[in-house]
C-alpha positions as CSV (number, residue, x, y, z in Angstrom):
1,M,0.0,0.0,0.0
2,A,1.4,3.4,-1.0
3,P,2.0,5.9,1.9
4,R,-0.7,8.6,2.4
5,I,0.4,12.0,1.2
6,L,-0.6,14.6,3.8
7,L,-1.0,18.0,2.1
8,Q,-0.8,21.1,4.1
9,P,-0.4,24.9,3.4
10,G,3.2,26.0,3.4
11,Q,4.6,22.8,1.9
12,I,6.9,23.1,-1.1
13,W,6.9,20.0,-3.2
14,S,9.9,19.5,-5.6
15,P,9.8,16.9,-8.4
16,A,12.8,14.5,-8.9
17,S,13.6,16.3,-12.2
18,P,15.2,19.7,-11.7
19,L,13.6,20.7,-15.1
20,L,10.1,20.6,-13.6
21,P,8.9,23.5,-11.4
22,S,8.3,23.0,-7.6
23,R,4.9,23.7,-6.2
24,H,4.1,25.7,-3.1
25,I,0.8,24.9,-1.4
26,L,-1.1,28.0,-0.4
27,D,-4.4,26.7,0.8
28,L,-6.7,23.7,0.9
29,P,-10.2,25.1,0.0
30,K,-12.9,22.4,0.1
31,G,-11.1,19.4,-1.4
32,M,-9.0,21.5,-3.7
33,I,-5.4,22.6,-3.6
34,A,-4.3,26.2,-4.3
35,Y,-0.7,26.5,-5.2
36,T,1.9,28.5,-7.1
37,Q,4.8,27.2,-9.2
38,L,8.0,28.5,-7.8
39,S,10.4,28.2,-10.8
40,A,7.8,29.6,-13.2
41,P,8.6,33.1,-14.6
42,S,5.6,34.5,-12.8
43,A,5.4,32.7,-9.4
44,K,2.5,34.9,-8.4
45,E,0.0,33.0,-10.6
46,E,-2.2,30.7,-8.5
47,Y,-3.5,27.4,-9.7
48,I,-6.3,25.4,-8.2
49,V,-6.7,21.6,-8.7
50,T,-8.3,18.7,-6.9
51,Q,-6.3,17.1,-4.1
52,S,-6.3,13.8,-6.0
53,L,-4.8,15.5,-9.1
54,F,-2.1,17.1,-7.0
55,R,-1.3,13.7,-5.3
56,R,-1.1,12.1,-8.8
57,W,1.4,14.8,-9.8
58,V,3.4,14.0,-6.6
59,R,3.5,10.3,-7.5
60,E,4.2,10.7,-11.2
61,T,7.0,13.2,-10.7
62,D,8.4,11.5,-7.6
63,A,8.0,14.8,-5.8
64,V,9.1,15.2,-2.2
65,I,8.6,18.0,0.4
66,S,11.8,20.1,-0.1
67,R,10.9,22.5,2.6
68,T,8.0,23.9,4.6
69,E,7.4,27.5,5.3
70,E,7.9,28.4,8.9
71,T,4.7,28.4,10.8
72,K,4.4,29.5,14.4
73,D,1.4,27.3,15.4
74,S,1.7,25.4,18.6
75,P,2.2,21.6,18.5
76,T,-1.4,21.2,19.7
77,I,-2.7,23.3,16.8
78,E,-0.5,21.4,14.3
79,L,-1.8,18.1,15.6
80,S,-5.4,19.4,15.3
81,K,-4.7,20.6,11.7
82,K,-3.3,17.2,10.8
83,I,-6.4,15.3,12.1
84,A,-8.7,17.7,10.2
85,T,-6.7,17.5,7.0
86,L,-6.7,13.7,7.1
87,R,-10.4,13.5,7.8
88,K,-11.1,15.8,4.9
89,A,-8.7,13.9,2.6
90,F,-10.7,10.7,3.3
91,G,-13.9,12.5,2.6
92,M,-15.2,12.0,6.1
93,S,-17.4,14.4,8.0
94,Q,-16.8,15.1,11.7
95,G,-19.8,12.9,12.3
96,D,-18.2,10.0,10.4
97,L,-15.0,10.2,12.3
98,A,-17.0,10.5,15.6
99,K,-18.8,7.3,14.7
100,A,-15.6,5.5,13.9
101,L,-14.0,6.6,17.2
102,D,-17.3,6.1,19.2
103,L,-17.3,9.8,20.2
104,S,-19.7,12.7,19.7
105,R,-19.3,15.1,16.8
106,S,-18.6,17.9,19.2
107,A,-15.7,15.9,20.7
108,I,-14.2,15.7,17.2
109,A,-14.8,19.5,16.7
110,A,-12.9,20.1,20.0
111,M,-10.2,17.8,18.9
112,E,-9.8,19.6,15.5
113,T,-9.5,23.0,17.2
114,G,-7.1,21.9,20.0
115,R,-9.6,22.5,22.8
116,T,-9.2,19.0,24.3
117,S,-6.4,16.9,25.7
118,S,-8.1,13.6,25.0
119,V,-6.5,13.3,21.5
120,I,-3.6,11.3,23.0
121,K,-5.7,8.3,23.9
122,H,-7.4,8.2,20.4
123,L,-4.2,8.5,18.3
124,P,-3.7,4.8,17.8
125,K,-7.2,4.4,16.5
126,I,-7.0,7.6,14.4
127,S,-3.7,6.4,12.8
128,A,-5.4,3.1,12.0
129,I,-8.4,4.8,10.5
130,F,-6.3,7.0,8.3
131,Q,-3.6,4.3,7.6
132,V,-0.7,6.5,8.8
133,P,1.9,5.9,11.5
134,I,1.4,7.6,14.8
135,S,4.7,9.4,14.4
136,L,3.1,11.4,11.5
137,F,1.1,13.3,14.1
138,L,4.3,14.4,15.8
139,N,6.7,15.3,13.0
140,G,4.8,15.1,9.7
141,M,6.4,13.7,6.5
142,V,9.9,15.1,6.9
143,D,12.3,15.5,9.7
144,Q,14.4,18.6,9.3
145,P,17.6,19.0,11.3
146,V,17.8,22.1,13.4
147,E,21.2,23.4,14.6
148,R,21.2,25.1,18.0
149,T,23.6,25.5,20.8
150,L,22.2,23.8,23.8
151,S,23.1,23.9,27.5
152,S,23.7,20.5,29.2
153,D,20.3,20.6,30.9
154,E,18.6,21.4,27.5
155,N,20.5,18.5,25.9
156,T,19.4,16.2,28.7
157,L,15.7,17.2,28.2
158,I,15.9,16.6,24.5
159,D,17.4,13.2,25.0
160,L,14.7,12.3,27.5
161,Y,12.0,13.7,25.1
162,R,13.3,11.6,22.2
163,S,13.1,8.4,24.3
164,L,9.3,8.9,24.9
165,T,6.5,7.2,23.0
166,P,4.6,9.4,20.5
167,E,1.7,9.6,23.0
168,R,3.9,10.8,25.8
169,K,5.6,13.3,23.5
170,I,2.1,14.9,23.0
171,T,1.5,15.0,26.7
172,V,4.8,16.7,27.3
173,Q,4.1,19.3,24.5
174,K,0.7,20.1,26.0
175,Y,2.2,20.5,29.5
176,I,4.9,22.8,28.2
177,E,2.3,24.9,26.3
178,R,0.2,25.3,29.5
179,Q,3.3,26.2,31.5
180,S,4.5,28.8,29.0
181,Q,1.0,30.5,29.0
182,K,1.0,31.2,32.8
């Protein structure tokens, strides 16, 4: 089975051939993809195609995410967006997902807006429904190395964090978010 392609605004997809232009996803309006071609003479022109057509282009050109525009959303919001994006990609309503998870539709709405902390216990079932690994909810499709100078205690915290299960990582992220807002 081919891996699911999670499309999100800000992603820049580059085909294997350097002769073909890269595509920068701007928005995901109702089952469609709005994008610009970066190596085109006029990168300001916006194109809109169906998500399935964009995914076909990704497969046919062996495109990969070359980079993602910096976004400053919290990990909770990023997780919420991924769940909503996957649900929409599968053509499911919030009610459909609620039924599959044995939850109420309002619980799914809260999950997709980051207003609940119960997402953690549902991640294994959500990943099974959408046929994606749980790690996708933590780090997406690409791991990008980040260079920083760390103190010894920061380095210890990162090592401890990396040893956690994906579910525990989300718990830690939520805890840090709450602590930083006080």
